[in-house]
C-alpha positions as YAML, in Angstrom:
chain: A
units: angstrom
residues:
- id: 1
  name: MET
  ca: [-157.30, 190.94, -134.01]
- id: 2
  name: ARG
  ca: [-154.24, 189.20, -135.63]
- id: 3
  name: LYS
  ca: [-152.87, 189.89, -138.52]
- id: 4
  name: GLN
  ca: [-153.61, 187.00, -141.88]
- id: 5
  name: HIS
  ca: [-150.41, 187.64, -142.90]
- id: 6
  name: GLU
  ca: [-146.66, 188.77, -142.01]
- id: 7
  name: GLU
  ca: [-145.88, 192.53, -142.80]
- id: 8
  name: GLY
  ca: [-145.31, 192.80, -146.46]
- id: 9
  name: ALA
  ca: [-145.73, 188.94, -147.10]
- id: 10
  name: PRO
  ca: [-147.03, 188.42, -150.03]
- id: 11
  name: PRO
  ca: [-150.37, 185.66, -149.83]
- id: 12
  name: ARG
  ca: [-149.02, 182.75, -150.90]
- id: 13
  name: PRO
  ca: [-150.62, 181.41, -154.62]
- id: 14
  name: LEU
  ca: [-153.75, 179.30, -154.78]
- id: 15
  name: TRP
  ca: [-152.17, 176.07, -156.07]
- id: 16
  name: GLN
  ca: [-149.77, 176.03, -153.60]
- id: 17
  name: ARG
  ca: [-153.05, 176.21, -151.26]
- id: 18
  name: MET
  ca: [-154.64, 174.19, -152.74]
- id: 19
  name: THR
  ca: [-151.96, 171.70, -152.99]
- id: 20
  name: TRP
  ca: [-151.45, 171.53, -149.18]
- id: 21
  name: LEU
  ca: [-155.54, 171.21, -149.08]
- id: 22
  name: VAL
  ca: [-155.73, 167.94, -151.23]
- id: 23
  name: VAL
  ca: [-152.39, 166.63, -149.28]
- id: 24
  name: ILE
  ca: [-154.10, 166.90, -145.44]
- id: 25
  name: TRP
  ca: [-157.24, 165.48, -147.05]
- id: 26
  name: SER
  ca: [-155.28, 162.58, -148.50]
- id: 27
  name: ALA
  ca: [-153.57, 162.43, -145.59]
- id: 28
  name: SER
  ca: [-156.89, 161.84, -143.15]
- id: 29
  name: VAL
  ca: [-158.48, 159.12, -145.39]
- id: 30
  name: LEU
  ca: [-155.36, 157.20, -146.19]
- id: 31
  name: ALA
  ca: [-155.56, 156.65, -142.21]
- id: 32
  name: LEU
  ca: [-159.13, 156.46, -141.76]
- id: 33
  name: GLY
  ca: [-158.57, 153.45, -144.30]
- id: 34
  name: VAL
  ca: [-155.81, 152.25, -142.01]
- id: 35
  name: VAL
  ca: [-158.01, 152.59, -139.16]
- id: 36
  name: ALA
  ca: [-160.95, 150.38, -140.84]
- id: 37
  name: TRP
  ca: [-158.57, 147.40, -141.89]
- id: 38
  name: LEU
  ca: [-157.09, 147.31, -138.48]
- id: 39
  name: LEU
  ca: [-160.94, 147.04, -136.87]
- id: 40
  name: ARG
  ca: [-161.27, 144.56, -139.66]
- id: 41
  name: GLN
  ca: [-158.39, 142.49, -138.72]
- id: 42
  name: PHE
  ca: [-159.41, 142.33, -135.19]
- id: 43
  name: MET
  ca: [-163.19, 141.24, -135.77]
- id: 44
  name: THR
  ca: [-161.81, 138.41, -138.01]
- id: 45
  name: ALA
  ca: [-159.22, 137.72, -135.46]
- id: 46
  name: ALA
  ca: [-162.34, 137.40, -132.97]
- id: 47
  name: GLY
  ca: [-164.41, 135.18, -135.36]
- id: 48
  name: LEU
  ca: [-166.69, 137.84, -136.44]
- id: 49
  name: ALA
  ca: [-165.66, 137.76, -140.33]
- id: 50
  name: THR
  ca: [-168.42, 138.09, -142.14]
- id: 51
  name: PRO
  ca: [-168.91, 134.25, -144.99]
...
């Protein structure tokens, strides 16, 4: 079984772990928004726009 932390290294503080969680979540939401926007642009260019 792998060790969770290096020998003698204390675990990172909760605020630092939560910050990384929020950063990764925000980046994934932003990436999804960009993909949705691009799909919408392609659909509009193909004449599939809604009135």
